[in-house]
ROTORZA-248888 format. One record per atom (N, C-alpha, C): residue number from 1; residue in three letters; chain; x, y, z. Coordinates in nm, 2 decimals, decimal comma. Each point is the difference from the previous one (the first is absolute). Layout:
N
+-----+-----+----+--------+--------+--------+
|   i |  aa | ch |     xx |     yy |     zz |
+-----+-----+----+--------+--------+--------+
| NUM | ALA |  A |      X |      Y |      Z |
...
+-----+-----+----+--------+--------+--------+
END
This chain:
86
+-----+-----+----+--------+--------+--------+
|   i |  aa | ch |     xx |     yy |     zz |
+-----+-----+----+--------+--------+--------+
|   1 | MET |  A |  -1,68 |   1,41 |  -0,30 |
|   1 | MET |  A |   0,02 |   0,14 |  -0,05 |
|   1 | MET |  A |   0,12 |   0,06 |   0,07 |
|   2 | PHE |  A |   0,00 |  -0,02 |   0,14 |
|   2 | PHE |  A |   0,11 |   0,05 |   0,08 |
|   2 | PHE |  A |   0,14 |  -0,03 |  -0,06 |
|   3 | SER |  A |   0,01 |  -0,13 |  -0,06 |
|   3 | SER |  A |   0,12 |  -0,04 |  -0,05 |
|   3 | SER |  A |   0,04 |   0,06 |  -0,13 |
|   4 | GLU |  A |  -0,10 |   0,04 |  -0,07 |
|   4 | GLU |  A |   0,02 |   0,05 |  -0,14 |
|   4 | GLU |  A |   0,02 |   0,15 |   0,01 |
|   5 | MET |  A |  -0,06 |   0,06 |   0,10 |
|   5 | MET |  A |   0,01 |   0,16 |   0,00 |
|   5 | MET |  A |   0,04 |   0,04 |   0,13 |
|   6 | ASP |  A |   0,04 |   0,12 |   0,01 |
|   6 | ASP |  A |   0,04 |   0,06 |   0,14 |
|   6 | ASP |  A |  -0,12 |   0,06 |   0,07 |
|   7 | LEU |  A |  -0,09 |  -0,09 |   0,04 |
|   7 | LEU |  A |  -0,12 |   0,06 |   0,08 |
|   7 | LEU |  A |   0,03 |   0,00 |   0,14 |
|   8 | LYS |  A |  -0,08 |   0,08 |   0,06 |
|   8 | LYS |  A |   0,02 |   0,03 |   0,15 |
|   8 | LYS |  A |  -0,14 |  -0,01 |   0,07 |
|   9 | PHE |  A |   0,00 |  -0,04 |   0,11 |
|   9 | PHE |  A |  -0,12 |  -0,01 |   0,08 |
|   9 | PHE |  A |  -0,02 |   0,14 |   0,06 |
|  10 | LEU |  A |  -0,13 |   0,05 |  -0,01 |
|  10 | LEU |  A |  -0,02 |   0,13 |   0,06 |
|  10 | LEU |  A |  -0,04 |  -0,02 |   0,14 |
|  11 | ASP |  A |   0,01 |   0,10 |   0,09 |
|  11 | ASP |  A |  -0,05 |  -0,01 |   0,14 |
|  11 | ASP |  A |  -0,15 |  -0,02 |   0,00 |
|  12 | ASP |  A |  -0,05 |  -0,08 |   0,09 |
|  12 | ASP |  A |  -0,14 |  -0,04 |  -0,01 |
|  12 | ASP |  A |  -0,04 |  -0,02 |   0,16 |
|  13 | PRO |  A |   0,00 |   0,11 |   0,07 |
|  13 | PRO |  A |  -0,03 |   0,00 |   0,14 |
|  13 | PRO |  A |  -0,14 |  -0,06 |   0,04 |
|  14 | GLU |  A |  -0,10 |   0,01 |  -0,10 |
|  14 | GLU |  A |  -0,12 |  -0,03 |   0,03 |
|  14 | GLU |  A |  -0,03 |  -0,15 |  -0,06 |
|  15 | LYS |  A |   0,10 |  -0,07 |  -0,05 |
|  15 | LYS |  A |   0,00 |  -0,13 |  -0,04 |
|  15 | LYS |  A |  -0,10 |  -0,02 |  -0,11 |
|  16 | SER |  A |  -0,02 |   0,09 |  -0,09 |
|  16 | SER |  A |  -0,09 |   0,00 |  -0,11 |
|  16 | SER |  A |   0,02 |  -0,12 |  -0,09 |
|  17 | PHE |  A |   0,13 |  -0,03 |  -0,01 |
|  17 | PHE |  A |   0,03 |  -0,11 |  -0,09 |
|  17 | PHE |  A |   0,02 |  -0,13 |   0,07 |
|  18 | GLY |  A |  -0,03 |   0,00 |   0,12 |
|  18 | GLY |  A |   0,03 |  -0,12 |   0,09 |
|  18 | GLY |  A |   0,14 |  -0,01 |   0,07 |
|  19 | GLU |  A |   0,02 |  -0,10 |   0,06 |
|  19 | GLU |  A |   0,13 |  -0,02 |   0,07 |
|  19 | GLU |  A |   0,08 |  -0,10 |  -0,08 |
|  20 | THR |  A |   0,12 |  -0,03 |   0,06 |
|  20 | THR |  A |   0,09 |  -0,10 |  -0,05 |
|  20 | THR |  A |  -0,07 |  -0,13 |  -0,01 |
|  21 | GLU |  A |   0,02 |  -0,08 |  -0,11 |
|  21 | GLU |  A |  -0,06 |  -0,13 |  -0,01 |
|  21 | GLU |  A |   0,09 |  -0,11 |   0,02 |
|  22 | LYS |  A |  -0,05 |  -0,11 |   0,04 |
|  22 | LYS |  A |   0,09 |  -0,11 |   0,01 |
|  22 | LYS |  A |  -0,07 |  -0,12 |  -0,06 |
|  23 | ILE |  A |   0,07 |  -0,10 |  -0,04 |
|  23 | ILE |  A |  -0,04 |  -0,13 |  -0,06 |
|  23 | ILE |  A |   0,01 |  -0,11 |   0,10 |
|  24 | TYR |  A |  -0,11 |  -0,07 |   0,03 |
|  24 | TYR |  A |   0,01 |  -0,11 |   0,10 |
|  24 | TYR |  A |  -0,02 |  -0,12 |  -0,07 |
|  25 | MET |  A |   0,04 |  -0,11 |   0,04 |
|  25 | MET |  A |  -0,03 |  -0,14 |  -0,05 |
|  25 | MET |  A |  -0,10 |  -0,06 |   0,09 |
|  26 | ALA |  A |  -0,08 |  -0,09 |  -0,07 |
|  26 | ALA |  A |  -0,09 |  -0,09 |   0,07 |
|  26 | ALA |  A |   0,01 |  -0,14 |  -0,06 |
|  27 | THR |  A |   0,01 |  -0,10 |   0,09 |
|  27 | THR |  A |   0,01 |  -0,14 |  -0,05 |
|  27 | THR |  A |  -0,11 |  -0,09 |   0,08 |
|  28 | ARG |  A |   0,00 |  -0,11 |  -0,05 |
|  28 | ARG |  A |  -0,09 |  -0,09 |   0,08 |
|  28 | ARG |  A |   0,07 |  -0,06 |   0,13 |
|  29 | GLU |  A |  -0,08 |  -0,05 |   0,08 |
|  29 | GLU |  A |   0,05 |  -0,07 |   0,11 |
|  29 | GLU |  A |   0,09 |  -0,12 |  -0,04 |
|  30 | GLY |  A |   0,13 |  -0,01 |   0,05 |
|  30 | GLY |  A |   0,08 |  -0,11 |  -0,04 |
|  30 | GLY |  A |   0,09 |   0,04 |  -0,11 |
|  31 | PHE |  A |  -0,02 |   0,11 |  -0,06 |
|  31 | PHE |  A |   0,09 |   0,04 |  -0,12 |
|  31 | PHE |  A |   0,15 |   0,00 |   0,04 |
|  32 | ALA |  A |   0,03 |   0,07 |   0,11 |
|  32 | ALA |  A |   0,13 |   0,02 |   0,04 |
|  32 | ALA |  A |   0,08 |  -0,13 |   0,03 |
|  33 | SER |  A |  -0,06 |  -0,10 |   0,05 |
|  33 | SER |  A |   0,06 |  -0,12 |   0,02 |
|  33 | SER |  A |   0,00 |  -0,09 |  -0,13 |
|  34 | ASP |  A |  -0,10 |   0,02 |  -0,09 |
|  34 | ASP |  A |   0,00 |  -0,08 |  -0,13 |
|  34 | ASP |  A |   0,10 |   0,06 |  -0,09 |
|  35 | TYR |  A |   0,02 |   0,13 |   0,00 |
|  35 | TYR |  A |   0,09 |   0,06 |  -0,09 |
|  35 | TYR |  A |   0,09 |   0,10 |   0,06 |
|  36 | GLU |  A |   0,10 |  -0,06 |   0,09 |
|  36 | GLU |  A |   0,08 |   0,08 |   0,08 |
|  36 | GLU |  A |   0,09 |   0,09 |  -0,09 |
|  37 | GLU |  A |   0,06 |  -0,04 |  -0,11 |
|  37 | GLU |  A |   0,08 |   0,09 |  -0,08 |
|  37 | GLU |  A |  -0,08 |   0,12 |  -0,06 |
|  38 | VAL |  A |  -0,11 |  -0,03 |  -0,05 |
|  38 | VAL |  A |  -0,09 |   0,11 |  -0,05 |
|  38 | VAL |  A |  -0,04 |   0,09 |   0,10 |
|  39 | ASN |  A |  -0,03 |  -0,05 |   0,12 |
|  39 | ASN |  A |  -0,05 |   0,08 |   0,11 |
|  39 | ASN |  A |   0,12 |   0,09 |   0,05 |
|  40 | LYS |  A |   0,11 |  -0,05 |   0,01 |
|  40 | LYS |  A |   0,12 |   0,08 |   0,03 |
|  40 | LYS |  A |   0,02 |   0,11 |  -0,10 |
|  41 | TRP |  A |   0,00 |  -0,03 |  -0,13 |
|  41 | TRP |  A |   0,00 |   0,10 |  -0,10 |
|  41 | TRP |  A |  -0,10 |   0,10 |   0,01 |
|  42 | MET |  A |  -0,12 |  -0,04 |   0,02 |
|  42 | MET |  A |  -0,11 |   0,10 |   0,01 |
|  42 | MET |  A |   0,02 |   0,10 |   0,13 |
|  43 | ARG |  A |   0,05 |  -0,06 |   0,10 |
|  43 | ARG |  A |   0,02 |   0,08 |   0,12 |
|  43 | ARG |  A |   0,11 |   0,11 |  -0,01 |
|  44 | ASN |  A |   0,10 |  -0,05 |  -0,07 |
|  44 | ASN |  A |   0,12 |   0,09 |  -0,02 |
|  44 | ASN |  A |  -0,02 |   0,09 |  -0,12 |
|  45 | TRP |  A |  -0,09 |  -0,02 |  -0,09 |
|  45 | TRP |  A |  -0,01 |   0,08 |  -0,13 |
|  45 | TRP |  A |  -0,03 |   0,16 |   0,04 |
|  46 | LYS |  A |   0,09 |   0,07 |  -0,04 |
|  46 | LYS |  A |  -0,02 |   0,15 |   0,03 |
|  46 | LYS |  A |   0,06 |   0,07 |  -0,13 |
|  47 | LEU |  A |  -0,07 |   0,10 |  -0,05 |
|  47 | LEU |  A |   0,07 |   0,09 |  -0,10 |
|  47 | LEU |  A |  -0,03 |   0,15 |   0,03 |
|  48 | SER |  A |   0,11 |   0,08 |  -0,01 |
|  48 | SER |  A |  -0,02 |   0,14 |   0,01 |
|  48 | SER |  A |  -0,08 |   0,06 |  -0,12 |
|  49 | ASP |  A |  -0,05 |   0,11 |   0,02 |
|  49 | ASP |  A |  -0,08 |   0,06 |  -0,11 |
|  49 | ASP |  A |   0,09 |   0,00 |  -0,14 |
|  50 | ASP |  A |   0,13 |   0,04 |   0,02 |
|  50 | ASP |  A |   0,08 |   0,00 |  -0,12 |
|  50 | ASP |  A |   0,01 |  -0,15 |  -0,06 |
|  51 | GLN |  A |   0,03 |  -0,09 |   0,08 |
|  51 | GLN |  A |   0,00 |  -0,14 |  -0,05 |
|  51 | GLN |  A |  -0,12 |  -0,04 |  -0,07 |
|  52 | LEU |  A |  -0,11 |   0,02 |   0,06 |
|  52 | LEU |  A |  -0,13 |  -0,03 |  -0,06 |
|  52 | LEU |  A |  -0,01 |   0,07 |  -0,13 |
|  53 | GLY |  A |   0,03 |   0,13 |  -0,01 |
|  53 | GLY |  A |  -0,02 |   0,08 |  -0,12 |
|  53 | GLY |  A |   0,08 |  -0,06 |  -0,10 |
|  54 | GLU |  A |   0,13 |  -0,04 |   0,03 |
|  54 | GLU |  A |   0,09 |  -0,07 |  -0,11 |
|  54 | GLU |  A |  -0,05 |  -0,13 |  -0,05 |
|  55 | LEU |  A |  -0,06 |  -0,07 |   0,09 |
|  55 | LEU |  A |  -0,05 |  -0,13 |  -0,03 |
|  55 | LEU |  A |  -0,12 |   0,02 |  -0,10 |
|  56 | MET |  A |  -0,09 |   0,11 |   0,03 |
|  56 | MET |  A |  -0,12 |   0,02 |  -0,08 |
|  56 | MET |  A |   0,05 |   0,06 |  -0,14 |
|  57 | ILE |  A |   0,10 |   0,07 |  -0,01 |
|  57 | ILE |  A |   0,05 |   0,05 |  -0,12 |
|  57 | ILE |  A |   0,06 |  -0,12 |  -0,09 |
|  58 | ASP |  A |   0,07 |  -0,09 |   0,07 |
|  58 | ASP |  A |   0,06 |  -0,12 |  -0,08 |
|  58 | ASP |  A |  -0,12 |  -0,08 |  -0,04 |
|  59 | VAL |  A |  -0,10 |  -0,02 |   0,07 |
|  59 | VAL |  A |  -0,12 |  -0,08 |  -0,05 |
|  59 | VAL |  A |  -0,07 |   0,07 |  -0,12 |
|  60 | LYS |  A |  -0,02 |   0,13 |   0,03 |
|  60 | LYS |  A |  -0,06 |   0,08 |  -0,11 |
|  60 | LYS |  A |   0,07 |   0,00 |  -0,12 |
|  61 | GLU |  A |   0,13 |   0,01 |   0,00 |
|  61 | GLU |  A |   0,08 |   0,01 |  -0,12 |
|  61 | GLU |  A |   0,00 |  -0,14 |  -0,08 |
|  62 | ASN |  A |  -0,05 |  -0,10 |   0,08 |
|  62 | ASN |  A |  -0,01 |  -0,14 |  -0,07 |
|  62 | ASN |  A |  -0,14 |  -0,04 |   0,00 |
|  63 | GLU |  A |  -0,09 |   0,08 |  -0,04 |
|  63 | GLU |  A |  -0,15 |  -0,03 |   0,00 |
|  63 | GLU |  A |  -0,03 |  -0,14 |  -0,07 |
|  64 | ASP |  A |   0,07 |  -0,02 |  -0,10 |
|  64 | ASP |  A |  -0,03 |  -0,13 |  -0,08 |
|  64 | ASP |  A |   0,05 |  -0,13 |   0,09 |
|  65 | ASP |  A |   0,10 |   0,03 |   0,08 |
|  65 | ASP |  A |   0,05 |  -0,11 |   0,09 |
|  65 | ASP |  A |   0,03 |   0,06 |   0,13 |
|  66 | PRO |  A |  -0,09 |   0,03 |   0,09 |
|  66 | PRO |  A |   0,02 |   0,06 |   0,13 |
|  66 | PRO |  A |   0,10 |  -0,08 |   0,08 |
|  67 | ILE |  A |   0,01 |  -0,13 |   0,00 |
|  67 | ILE |  A |   0,08 |  -0,09 |   0,07 |
|  67 | ILE |  A |   0,14 |   0,04 |  -0,03 |
|  68 | LYS |  A |   0,03 |   0,03 |  -0,13 |
|  68 | LYS |  A |   0,13 |   0,05 |  -0,04 |
|  68 | LYS |  A |   0,05 |   0,13 |   0,07 |
|  69 | GLY |  A |  -0,10 |   0,08 |   0,01 |
|  69 | GLY |  A |   0,04 |   0,12 |   0,08 |
|  69 | GLY |  A |   0,03 |  -0,02 |   0,14 |
|  70 | ALA |  A |  -0,09 |  -0,09 |   0,06 |
|  70 | ALA |  A |   0,02 |  -0,04 |   0,15 |
|  70 | ALA |  A |   0,14 |  -0,06 |   0,01 |
|  71 | GLN |  A |   0,03 |  -0,10 |  -0,09 |
|  71 | GLN |  A |   0,13 |  -0,05 |   0,01 |
|  71 | GLN |  A |   0,12 |   0,09 |  -0,01 |
|  72 | LYS |  A |  -0,02 |   0,10 |  -0,09 |
|  72 | LYS |  A |   0,11 |   0,10 |  -0,02 |
|  72 | LYS |  A |   0,02 |   0,07 |   0,14 |
|  73 | TRP |  A |  -0,11 |   0,04 |   0,06 |
|  73 | TRP |  A |   0,01 |   0,07 |   0,13 |
|  73 | TRP |  A |   0,06 |  -0,10 |   0,10 |
|  74 | VAL |  A |  -0,02 |  -0,12 |   0,01 |
|  74 | VAL |  A |   0,05 |  -0,09 |   0,09 |
|  74 | VAL |  A |   0,15 |  -0,01 |  -0,02 |
|  75 | GLU |  A |   0,04 |  -0,02 |  -0,13 |
|  75 | GLU |  A |   0,14 |   0,00 |  -0,03 |
|  75 | GLU |  A |   0,08 |   0,12 |   0,06 |
|  76 | GLU |  A |  -0,07 |   0,12 |  -0,02 |
|  76 | GLU |  A |   0,07 |   0,12 |   0,04 |
|  76 | GLU |  A |  -0,01 |   0,03 |   0,15 |
|  77 | ASN |  A |  -0,08 |  -0,08 |   0,07 |
|  77 | ASN |  A |  -0,02 |   0,02 |   0,14 |
|  77 | ASN |  A |   0,02 |  -0,12 |   0,09 |
|  78 | GLN |  A |   0,08 |  -0,09 |  -0,05 |
|  78 | GLN |  A |   0,01 |  -0,13 |   0,06 |
|  78 | GLN |  A |   0,04 |   0,02 |   0,15 |
|  79 | ASP |  A |   0,07 |   0,10 |   0,04 |
|  79 | ASP |  A |   0,02 |   0,02 |   0,14 |
|  79 | ASP |  A |  -0,13 |   0,01 |   0,09 |
|  80 | THR |  A |  -0,09 |   0,07 |  -0,05 |
|  80 | THR |  A |  -0,13 |   0,01 |   0,06 |
|  80 | THR |  A |  -0,07 |  -0,12 |   0,01 |
|  81 | VAL |  A |  -0,01 |  -0,07 |  -0,11 |
|  81 | VAL |  A |  -0,07 |  -0,13 |  -0,01 |
|  81 | VAL |  A |   0,06 |  -0,10 |   0,10 |
|  82 | ASP |  A |   0,14 |   0,01 |   0,01 |
|  82 | ASP |  A |   0,07 |  -0,10 |   0,09 |
|  82 | ASP |  A |  -0,04 |   0,03 |   0,15 |
|  83 | GLU |  A |  -0,02 |   0,13 |   0,03 |
|  83 | GLU |  A |  -0,04 |   0,04 |   0,13 |
|  83 | GLU |  A |  -0,13 |  -0,06 |   0,04 |
|  84 | TRP |  A |  -0,10 |  -0,01 |  -0,10 |
|  84 | TRP |  A |  -0,12 |  -0,05 |   0,02 |
|  84 | TRP |  A |   0,00 |  -0,16 |   0,06 |
|  85 | MET |  A |   0,11 |  -0,06 |  -0,04 |
|  85 | MET |  A |   0,00 |  -0,14 |   0,03 |
|  85 | MET |  A |   0,09 |  -0,03 |   0,13 |
|  86 | GLU |  A |   0,05 |   0,10 |   0,06 |
|  86 | GLU |  A |   0,08 |  -0,01 |   0,13 |
|  86 | GLU |  A |  -0,10 |  -0,03 |   0,11 |
+-----+-----+----+--------+--------+--------+
END
């Protein structure tokens, strides 16, 4: 929604709507050594709110083929994707 409309966060001093959320990964023991490239990508994977919103819009606009929407986002954000593999 934030990517489609000019929405603003309201002050919430009592944290009625919770606090900032984070996404964490969990893998099995030995995953990092078994899948070094994937593990590196997962550790480096970060998106700003704007980037995530754009990705969600691209996927939504391609409901019949969400992979096509994701591929579009990757093509338009290759610099970001490349950073994940550094």
